[in-house]
Every structure is written in C-alpha cells, then in structure tokens.
N, C-alpha and C positions, 0 to 999 in steps of 0.2 A: 200584824197579820189580817185583824178585822176592817184596819182600815185601808189599807192595800186591796182587800178583797171588795169592799164598798167602792173604791175609786174605779176599780177595774168592772163592776157591774154597772155603775152608772157612765161609763165609758163605752161599753159595749151597745148600751140601750142609745146611744146617739148624742149623747150632751158633749159639747164642745170640748174642747181640750184645755185651752186656756183657761174657761170658768172653772173648771173643777180642779187645775193647778193652782190658781188663786185660791179657791176656797181651801183646799187641804194645805196650801201653804209648802208648796214643791215647785220645782223648775219643770219646763215641760218635756226637757232631755229625759228626766226621771220620771214622770209620768207616760211618755212613750213606751220607757225602758219596761217599766211592769206590765203595760199592756201587752208587749212584744211577749214575753216571758209567760203570760197567761195564755195566749194562744199557742205558743209552742209547745209548753209542757202543762198546761193545767196549772191546777191549785200549787203542786210543787215547784212552779216557777217561780212563787210569791214569797218562798221561804228564804230568810236573809242567807246569803251566800260568805263563806269565810271569807275575810280579806287578807289572810295572810298570804304573802307573795310564793307564787308555784316554785320559784328558786331564788337562790340566795346569792348575790353579786361576789360574796366571798367563799361560796362553796365553789371554787375554782380546784382544778385537779392540784394534786399535790406537788407535781414537777412543775408546775408554772408559778405556783406559790415561792417554792425555793428558788426558782429562776427569778422571780422579783427579789428576793430577800438577797440572792446571790449578786445580782446588778446593782443593789444599793448598796453593798460592801465594796465592788467594784469602782464604784462611783459615787461616793458618800455625798456630793455635792450635787448631784443631779437631781431634778424634782419628778414627778411623776410623767410628766408630758415629754422628756426626753428618754426616759425609762420605757416608755412606751413605744417610741420608736426602735430602741433597741431591740426590743423582746419582738416586737412584728419581725423582726428579721430571722427569728429561729421558729416562732410559733405561727406565724402567719396570721390567718383569719382567728384560730383559737386564741390569739394573744388578748388578754384581758383589756378593758377598757382604761383609760386616765384615771376614771375615778374608782374604779374597782383597784389599780396599784394603789392608789393614794390609801383606800380603806386598809389594804394588806399592810402597807407600811406605819399605818397609825396602830392597827390592832399589834402589829411586833414591837410596838415602841421604838421604830426608827426614824420617827419626826422629829424634830428639834423645835420646838415652839419659840417663837421668835419673843425677843424682848421686847415689850412695849416701850417706845421712847416717852419718856417723863419730861411735860413741858419745862422750857429752861427756865419760866419766870411764871409762877403761879402766887395765888393769893390765899394762905391759909387760915386768915381770920377775918373776921368782920370789920369791915373797916368802922373807925370812928368819926362819924363825920356830924356836927352841929352846925348849923345856919342860922348865924345871928344878925341877918341883915339881907335886904335884898343884894344880887349879886355876889352873894358870899358862896355861896353853891349851885351850880347848874348840875341838873341831872339830864341825862340822853339816853335814848334805846331806839331798835328799830320795834315797830309793832309786828307783831305777827301777823302775815299777809293773808289776804285773800281774794276772790277774784271777783271782777265787776260782770256783769249781765253780758258782754261782749268777750268774755273769757281774758281780759288784761288782768295783771297782775297787781296788787294794789298793796304796796308794802310802806307804810307811811314813817318818817323819821322823825321822831318827837322831841322835843327840847324844851325844859321847863326850870322855873326856878323854886328850889326846896323851901325857902323862908316864905315865900307868899304865895307860893301852887300857881304864878302866872305863868300860862303855857304860850313860851315864844313862837314856837311854829308847828306846825303838823304838815309835813310836806312828803308828796308821794315821790322818791327816787330810789337809785340804785343804791347799794350798800358800796358803793365805790368812792375811795378816798377824796379824788379829786372830786367828785360831784359834793360829798358832805361837805368839805372844805368850803366849797361856795358858798353853802348855805350857813355855814357858821361866819364866813366871812360878812355877809348882810347882817346876821344877826348881831355881831361883835360892832360894826357900824352904826346900827341903830340902837342897842341896848348897851354898848361896852362891854369891858372884860370882865367876867368874873373872875373871882380867886380861886375858886376849885370846880372842877369837872367832875362829876361821879358817872362811871359807867360799867357795863358788864365786858368781858372778856372776848366777847365777838369780834369780829370784822365790821370795819375797817377800824374802830377804837383802839383795838389791842393786835398786837403780835407776840404770842405766848413764847415764840421760839428767838424772840429777839431779847438784847440786853434791856431790863426795866419794863421788859413788855411793852416797847413803843413801838409803836406803827409809826406811818408816816404822819398821818393825822394828830395822832396825841404827841408826836416829837415836835410838831408844830406848835402845839397847844404850850408844852412845855419852853419853847422858844419864846414864847409871849408874857413869859411869867405866870403861866398857870399850872396849878399842882393838878396833878391827875391822881385821882382815887380808885381804886379797881374793887368791884365786888368780888366774892369768891365765886369760884366757876360753880353753876348748879343752884345757887343760891339767889332767887329772884329777891327773897325776903330783905337783902342789903340795900335794896333800894325800893323799898314797899311802897313809898307814895306814887311812885311812878309806875309800879304795875298796877295800882290803885286806879288811875287815871286810865290805863289800858283796858281795864275792866270795862269801865264806863263806856270807852269809845267800842268794845268789841258788843255789847249790848245793844248801842243806840245808835251805831253807825254800820259795823260789820253784819248786823243781824239783817239788815235789807240793802244791799249793795245796789250802786247805781249805775247806769247803763253803761260808762264808759270812764276812763280816767278822769277826762276833764270836767264831767259831773259830779265825779267822786270828789275831787279836789275842791268843787266850789262848796260841794256839803261839807266836808272837812272844815274849809276855813268859817262857814257860817257856825259848826259845831264848837270852834276853838272861842269864837265870839262870843258866845254865848256862857261858854265855862271862864271866861276872864270876867265878862261884864255884867251877867245875869245870875248865874247861879251863885248862891250863896253856900260857903264852906263852912261846915261844923268845927272844923280845925280852928279857923281863923275867926271866929266868934260871931258867925253868921254872914261875915263880911264877903265882896267877891274878891278874887285875887289881884283885880286891877286897883282896888281902894288900897290894898296892901301892898304893891308892887311900885314903891316909890324911891328909887334911890338917892342918897345925900351927894354922893358925887359919882360920876363915870369914869373910869379908868379907859380912854382910847384906843382904838388900834392906831399902832405907829408911835406908842408912847416909848418911853425909856426901856430898853431890854433888861432882862433880868442879867445878874454878873456871875462870874465864876469865882470861887475859893480867891481869896487874896494868895497873891504871890506866885499865880500859874497862869502860864500862858497857853494861848488856843491853839488849835491846829484845826483844818479844815478836813473832814471827811471826804474823798473821793468817789464820784460815782459807783462804784464797785463794793462800798462800805468801808474800804481801808483807809488808813492813815499812816503818817511818815514818823516815824520817831528814830533818831540817831541815824539816819539813812537807810533805814529798813522800814520797809511798810507792814502794816499787822491789821487784820482783818477786826473791825468792831461790829458795824450793824447798817446794811443798806438802807433801813428806815432813816439814818440819820445823813444820808447822803447830802451833800451841799453845805451842810450844816458844821457848827463850831462846835469842840470838844475840848477839855484841858487834861493834859497827862500829868499825873503826879508821881514822880519815881517813889516806890516802897522799898526796893532793895535793889541790888546788882540785877535780878532775875525778873523780876515783876514793876508793873506800872499800874496803878490805879487810874481809872476812865473817870472824869467829870463831864455832865451836861448841864450846865450850869450849876445849879445846887442839888442835881439828883447822882447820886454814887450808881455808876454802872457798874461795879466791881473791877478785876484786875485781869491784866493779860500777862504772859508769860514773855518776856523779849528778850533778846540775845545781852550778855553781858557787855558793857563799854570796856573794850581791852585796847590797850595802845597797841598800835600798829608794828612799834618797837619789838613787841615782846613777840610776835609772830615770826619777823626777821630774823631776831636772836635764835629761833627754835630753828627756823630755814637753816642759817648758817651751822648751826650743831649736825643737824642732820648731814651736810655735806661733809663737814670734817669727818663724821664717823665714817661714811662711805669712803671717803679718800683713805682713811688708815686702813679700812679693811682690805683695800686693792692694794695697799702696798704691804 
C-alpha cells in the first residue's frame, strides 16, 4: 500500500510515468491503473482487489449440466465441440461453451483419457561404447540452435571422433535426412567409414516408431556396414564427450552471434580449426585432436557391403515399405524403402526380418498351404449342398 501511495503521489506531482514504472519495477499498464483508481476512488482504490472470478464456468444451471451429461450418454463418442452444436439447438444463447462442456464432462468422469503410444523401439540401458582407435566410433548430434543478428536460425550439425576428439565438421544445416546424408557422404570420402556411429533418438538419426529405430539416414549407415549405437531418451550423459564440446561452443560461439549465417559459418570453421589443431586436451595428455587422429587404414565408401546371415536370400523393400513373401506383401518399414532385407521363416505363421546382421524382429504371415486343400474343401461344400437339396 505504501509503495502504491508513493507512486501515485509522485505521479500526481508530474513525474513521467515511464521513469516511475522503471524505478518501481512495474509495467506502464499497471502504473496507469493505479493512478486511475486513485483518481476515481481515492485511497480505497489502492487496496488490493480479490482476484476470485465473479462467476464460475461450471456454475451452470442444473438443467444445462444434466443436458450435457444426457447428450454424452446418447453420443458417447462425441466430443465437446459436437455436443456444443447439439445443445445450441435446445438452449440457444444460454448454451455453455465448448470449454465449459469439456470441464463438465471431466468433473463427471465422462472423459476417457487417451493412452499414450509407447515408442515401438526404445533404448532402456546405457550403451557400452569404447573407442579403441581413430574411426572406431563417431559421435553425431545437432547443437541447440540460436539466432544470428539478422534473425537467421543457426543449428550446427557436429560430428566428431570419440577416440581422438577430432571434430570432423560443424555445419549449419537443417535436420533433414537428405541434407545430413550429403554431409556424411563428404565426410566418408575424406575420412573413411567409422565402425560405429553413436547418436541420440532425434530426427533424422532415429525413427523410434520404426523397426530397429532405423530412419532413412541410419538405415543407410547400416547398409554401409556401420553399427548404429543409440543413447537412451533424455540421457545426454550417454554421449557426454560430445555434450562437453557443445558447452564449449555455447560459451565461445553462441554467446556472441555473428551478423548472418555466412559469417557464422566462417567463425565456426575457424573455431573447429582451433579446436583440432591448437587447443590441447587434458584427456589426450595435452595433445591436440589432430595429433591423435591418425587412422592406420581407411575403409572407403564404395567398398564391400555387409552380408546377410548365411543361408538367407534377400528381398527388396518397395517404396511403400512392403516386402513380398510367398506371393503376399507385408509391411516392414518405409525407412528401408529401396533396400534389401532377408526373411527367415520361424514357423508356419512367423518370419524374422534381417537387415544385414541387424535383427528387426518378426512379422506374422499367412501359412503356406497347398491350393489342393482349398480345392478339396470347396468340393466337400458343394457335395454337402447337393445332398441337402436332394
């Protein structure tokens, strides 16, 4: 009360509203409201008013509430929006709003909570990854985005070698599978193929609703003989070294953005050069990543592809994600469109799907039944019909 009174007295004496509001830490709207109340009601206008709503949206007439529940009973699959249209025909302007109908249904326990879909493929244990040499494990992630001075969105893709900490690229790009694949094609040609790639469960690296968690990008990695290593959802510590590098980038780059994307990319390139060739790393015994990243041999892009389990024949996955088996098509995954999978019969009703050495689980198939059985069954039905007619 005393602060409000001081504010109003100084405002009445002619001090500017913007200066007073800045000093008292309030908005100009609040300042004008205080002055207006004081002029209209004196000191009583400065008393704090109750914020309790004058009316409750659920305080509808009893017959209206009962009508809402009756309409729900008559149409149990209708939502508040459709019920509102129905009730307006009866109550007109007195019909409760869609939000009021929703609250009435919820309070009366007439709302069935939707079951949240659990991802088809999740990682529940921390991955065991141990890099024993350069190009043994690459880690990849998108650094959290920021704005350049012109408002452009800066979201760099970062790829590093887990053993040497060598940072292959810091590229500003979109998280689109085609764009990211072009970046990796360039890296594979220059630095060779890694044995494993570790990533989180974000787009475009992983598709949690797909078999094996494979997206179009990670399926391409596997087709090159690269093992996919996934971190647990919401567990950045599983890829702690990469996150530590991102913290350095946040402090040294994001804190002072450049004027546009082009200038930001040039600065990121200079930062990567310093990170690899100048900055000593304690985990490397004071050496730079460039001094440690010395692969003994490079497995080049275009080399021999991985093999399927012995004794299995491969089948191509169609564009719609289906694969043909015994004359019938079955859905596998759209992420594998255009690629090869192998189908291993488990029993008469199930087939196991292999994507090279990666087990993608089983699908239920129709039993392989000889057509003569169906012909015999048809013959018997005809004979029974003839006998009854006679």
